C-alpha positions in Angstrom: -65.9 -20.6 37.4 -62.9 -19.0 39.0 -61.9 -15.6 37.6 -58.4 -14.3 36.9 -57.5 -10.7 38.0 -54.5 -8.7 38.8 -54.7 -7.6 42.5 -52.6 -5.2 44.6 -50.7 -7.0 47.4 -52.8 -5.1 49.9 -55.8 -7.0 48.7 -54.4 -10.4 49.7 -55.0 -11.9 53.2 -52.9 -14.6 54.8 -54.4 -17.3 57.1 -52.4 -20.3 58.6 -51.7 -22.8 55.9 -50.1 -26.1 55.2 -46.7 -24.6 54.6 -45.2 -23.3 57.8 -41.5 -22.8 56.9 -40.2 -20.2 54.5 -36.6 -19.7 53.5 -35.8 -15.9 52.8 -33.1 -16.7 50.3 -35.6 -18.9 48.3 -38.3 -16.3 48.6 -36.0 -13.6 47.2 -35.1 -15.8 44.2 -38.7 -16.5 43.6 -39.5 -12.8 43.9 -36.9 -11.9 41.2 -38.4 -14.6 38.9 -41.9 -13.1 39.5 -40.5 -9.7 38.2 -39.9 -11.4 34.9 -43.1 -13.5 34.7 -45.7 -14.9 37.1 -46.2 -18.4 35.8 -48.9 -19.4 38.2 -51.6 -17.2 39.8 -52.3 -17.1 43.5 -55.5 -19.1 44.3 -57.8 -17.0 46.6 -61.1 -16.8 48.3 -63.5 -14.1 47.1 -62.4 -12.0 50.1 -58.7 -12.2 49.1 -57.7 -14.9 51.6 -55.0 -16.9 50.1 -55.8 -20.6 49.5 -52.6 -21.6 47.7 -49.7 -19.4 46.7 -48.5 -17.8 50.0 -44.9 -18.3 48.8 -45.6 -16.2 45.8 -47.2 -13.5 47.9 -44.4 -13.4 50.4 -41.8 -13.3 47.6 -43.5 -10.5 45.8 -43.8 -8.5 49.1 -40.1 -9.2 49.9 -38.9 -7.7 46.5 -41.4 -4.9 46.4 -43.8 -5.9 43.6 -47.0 -3.9 43.6 -49.4 -6.6 42.5 -49.9 -10.3 41.6 -52.2 -12.2 39.3 -54.9 -14.1 41.3 -57.3 -16.8 40.5 -60.4 -16.0 42.6 -62.9 -18.8 43.6 -66.5 -18.1 42.6 -67.7 -19.0 46.1 -66.3 -19.2 49.7 -64.7 -22.6 50.2 -65.0 -24.7 53.4 -62.0 -25.3 55.6 -61.5 -28.9 54.4 -61.7 -27.8 50.8 -59.0 -25.2 51.4 -56.7 -27.7 53.0 -57.1 -30.1 50.1 -56.3 -27.3 47.6 -53.2 -26.5 49.6 -52.1 -30.0 49.8 -52.8 -30.8 46.2 -50.7 -27.9 45.1 -47.8 -28.5 47.5 -47.7 -32.3 48.3 -45.4 -33.3 45.4 -43.0 -30.3 45.7 -39.6 -31.1 47.2 -39.7 -27.9 49.4 -42.8 -28.9 51.4 -41.3 -30.4 54.5 -42.4 -33.9 55.5 -43.7 -32.7 58.8 -45.8 -30.1 56.9 -47.2 -32.9 54.8 -48.0 -35.0 57.9 -49.7 -32.1 59.7 -51.7 -31.2 56.5 -53.1 -34.7 56.2 -53.8 -34.9 59.9 -55.7 -31.6 59.7 -57.8 -32.8 56.7 -58.6 -36.1 58.5 -59.8 -34.2 61.6 -62.3 -32.4 59.4 -63.3 -35.6 57.6 -63.1 -38.3 60.3 -64.9 -40.8 58.1 -62.0 -40.8 55.5 -59.5 -43.6 55.2 -56.1 -43.6 53.5 -57.5 -44.4 50.2 -60.0 -41.5 50.3 -57.3 -38.9 51.0 -54.9 -40.5 48.5 -57.5 -40.2 45.7 -58.2 -36.5 46.6 -54.5 -35.6 46.8 -53.7 -37.8 43.7 -50.9 -39.6 45.4 -50.2 -43.3 46.1 -52.0 -44.7 49.2 -48.7 -46.1 50.4 -47.4 -42.6 50.7 -50.4 -41.7 52.9 -49.7 -44.8 55.0 -46.1 -43.7 55.6 -47.1 -40.1 56.5 -49.8 -41.2 58.9 -47.3 -43.7 60.6 -46.1 -40.6 62.6 -49.3 -41.0 64.8 -48.0 -44.4 66.0 -44.7 -43.1 67.2 -43.6 -41.5 70.4 -43.4 -37.7 70.5 -39.6 -37.7 70.1 -39.9 -39.3 66.7 -42.2 -36.5 65.5 -39.8 -33.9 66.9 -36.8 -35.5 65.1 -38.8 -35.4 61.8 -39.8 -31.8 62.3 -36.1 -31.0 63.0 -35.1 -32.7 59.8 -32.9 -35.3 61.7 -34.8 -38.2 60.1 -36.9 -38.8 57.1 -40.4 -40.2 56.7 -39.1 -43.7 55.7 -37.2 -44.0 59.0 -40.4 -42.8 60.8 -42.3 -45.6 59.1 -39.7 -48.2 60.1 -39.8 -47.0 63.7 -43.6 -47.0 63.8 -43.5 -50.8 63.4 -41.9 -51.1 66.9 -44.5 -52.0 69.5 -43.1 -50.4 72.6 -41.9 -46.9 73.4 -38.6 -48.3 74.6 -38.0 -50.0 71.2 -38.9 -46.8 69.4 -36.5 -44.8 71.5 -33.7 -47.3 70.8 -34.4 -47.2 67.0 -34.6 -43.4 67.0 -31.3 -43.2 68.8 -29.8 -45.4 66.1 -31.3 -43.3 63.3 -30.1 -40.1 64.7 -26.6 -41.6 65.1 -26.5 -42.2 61.4 -27.9 -45.7 60.9 -29.5 -46.1 57.6 -33.2 -46.8 56.9 -32.4 -50.4 55.9 -30.5 -50.9 59.1 -33.4 -49.6 61.1 -35.8 -51.9 59.2 -33.6 -54.9 59.8 -33.2 -54.2 63.5 -37.0 -53.9 63.8 -37.6 -57.2 62.0 -35.1 -58.9 64.2 -36.8 -57.5 67.3 -40.3 -58.6 66.1 -38.9 -62.1 65.1 -37.3 -62.5 68.5 -40.6 -61.8 70.2 -42.4 -64.2 68.1 -39.9 -67.0 68.7 -40.2 -66.5 72.4 -44.0 -67.5 72.4 -44.4 -71.2 72.2 -47.3 -73.7 72.4 -47.5 -77.5 72.6 -50.0 -77.7 69.7 -50.8 -75.4 66.7 -53.9 -76.2 64.6 -54.5 -74.5 61.3 -58.1 -75.0 59.9 -58.1 -74.9 56.1 -60.9 -73.7 53.8 -61.7 -77.2 52.4 -62.5 -78.6 55.9 -59.2 -80.2 56.6 -57.0 -79.2 59.6 -53.2 -79.1 59.7 -51.8 -79.7 63.2 -48.2 -79.4 64.4 -47.5 -80.6 68.0 -44.4 -81.0 70.1 -42.6 -79.7 73.2 -42.7 -76.0 72.8 -43.4 -74.9 69.3 -43.0 -71.3 68.1 -44.6 -70.1 64.8 -41.2 -70.3 63.1 -40.9 -73.9 64.3 -44.3 -74.7 62.9 -43.5 -73.1 59.6 -40.3 -75.1 59.3 -42.0 -78.4 60.4 -44.8 -77.9 57.9 -42.3 -77.2 55.1 -40.5 -80.4 55.9 -43.8 -82.3 56.1 -44.8 -81.0 52.7 -41.5 -82.2 51.2 -42.0 -85.6 52.8 -45.6 -85.9 51.4 -44.5 -84.8 47.9 -41.8 -87.4 48.0 -44.3 -90.1 49.0 -46.6 -89.1 46.1 -43.6 -89.3 43.7 -43.0 -92.8 45.0 -46.6 -93.8 44.2 -47.8 -94.2 47.8 -51.4 -93.5 48.9 -52.1 -91.6 52.1 -52.5 -94.7 54.3 -49.3 -96.2 53.1 -47.5 -92.9 53.4 -48.6 -92.5 57.0 -47.3 -96.0 57.9 -43.9 -95.1 56.2 -43.8 -91.8 58.2 -44.5 -93.6 61.5 -41.8 -96.2 60.7 -39.2 -93.5 60.0 -40.1 -91.7 63.3 -39.6 -95.0 65.3 -36.2 -95.5 63.7 -35.2 -91.9 64.5 -36.4 -92.5 68.1 
């Protein structure tokens, strides 16, 4: 079991951690609050290396406190265990930057290549959709990551941009976002771009095999997926109308052919 002990600041050791950015004014405020009462101990390895609580250590050092209360692990933790402790403690705090969350998750996944989004979400006790959004940075051009790191865009915008297939599209969406376009506007522009691409691809026949063994087929002179969806919807309406009129399938087919001839 971890043990609690009051340790002089010289005992603590600092290694690179999930959190990379520290605001001096915030640290000073935290340090002054530590003078009154330390609400949470610093989590440490047995050798004094800080696992979680570097802000408390830096704040105490900044205001000249002589010691801090530490929770000391009973055995040396592995690198991936340390990263998970750090992320669990910091992930839901507003002051942990999105890029720090991204890089923390990426580091954990490098140490655990077999994990998927669900695995890491369970260990961090966050929603899997949040992990999906944070990992979407890996599908973006470097400029998007740089904009996130600089605080020019948020993770929701990154996720919207990640759905764009080409670097050129991502550059265009990023430029809009940096210029002040909202996340909803970026999402809408992305959907329009993807819809335009889908509409440009056309075939003469589209077959859809169904689980029961039947096949639905839409044919014509140049059919996009949107055309097929619209045609199938109209066909469904016509068949439902035929059923309401008491027609069987053979009679309905004859009626449909007759209507097609009249339109022709």
